[in-house]
C-alpha positions in Angstrom: -35.9 12.0 18.7 -34.1 9.2 17.1 -34.1 6.1 19.2 -31.0 4.1 20.2 -31.2 1.8 19.1 -31.6 2.7 15.9 -29.4 4.9 16.3 -26.7 2.4 17.1 -28.0 -0.1 14.7 -27.3 2.9 12.3 -24.0 3.5 13.5 -23.2 -0.4 12.9 -24.4 -0.7 9.4 -22.3 2.8 8.6 -19.4 0.8 10.1 -20.0 -2.6 8.6 -19.6 0.1 4.7 -16.3 1.6 5.7 -14.4 -2.1 7.0 -16.0 -3.6 3.7 -15.1 -0.9 1.7 -11.2 -0.8 3.2 -11.1 -4.6 2.5 -11.9 -4.9 -0.7 -9.3 -1.8 -0.8 -7.0 -4.3 0.9 -7.1 -6.8 -1.7 -7.5 -4.4 -4.8 -3.8 -3.7 -4.0 -2.4 -6.9 -2.0 -4.2 -9.3 -4.3 -2.1 -9.9 -7.1 1.3 -9.6 -4.6 -0.4 -12.6 -2.4 -1.2 -14.9 -5.6 2.3 -14.5 -6.3 3.5 -14.9 -3.1 1.8 -18.2 -2.8 2.6 -19.7 -7.0 6.8 -18.5 -5.3 6.0 -20.8 -2.3 4.4 -24.1 -4.6 7.9 -23.3 -7.2 9.8 -23.9 -4.1 8.4 -26.4 -3.1 8.3 -28.5 -6.2 11.7 -27.6 -6.2 13.2 -29.2 -3.3 10.6 -32.1 -4.3 12.9 -32.6 -7.4 16.1 -31.9 -5.8 14.9 -35.2 -3.1 13.7 -36.9 -5.9 17.6 -36.5 -8.0 20.0 -36.9 -4.3 17.9 -41.0 -3.4 18.7 -41.2 -7.6 21.4 -40.7 -7.2 22.2 -42.0 -3.9 21.3 -45.2 -5.4 22.8 -44.2 -8.7 26.0 -44.9 -6.0 24.4 -47.9 -4.2 24.7 -50.0 -7.8 28.2 -49.3 -8.4 29.7 -50.2 -5.0 27.7 -53.3 -5.3 29.0 -53.8 -8.4 32.5 -53.0 -7.9 32.5 -55.8 -4.3 
C-alpha cells in the first residue's frame, strides 16, 4: 500500500510538471507577440517624447519672434 503522503507528493510533482509544460507552451505562443507589443510601446513613448520636444522648440521660437517684433 502506498503511503498517503508519498501519493500527495507524487501528485504535486505531476501537477507541477503539467503547469511548467503549459507555461512553456504559452511562452512559445505569446512570447513573440509580447515582444512586439513591448517594442510598439517603446516606439510610441519615443514618438510622444519627440512630439513634445518639437512643440517645446516651436513654442520657444514663437516667443522669440514676439520678443523681436516688440
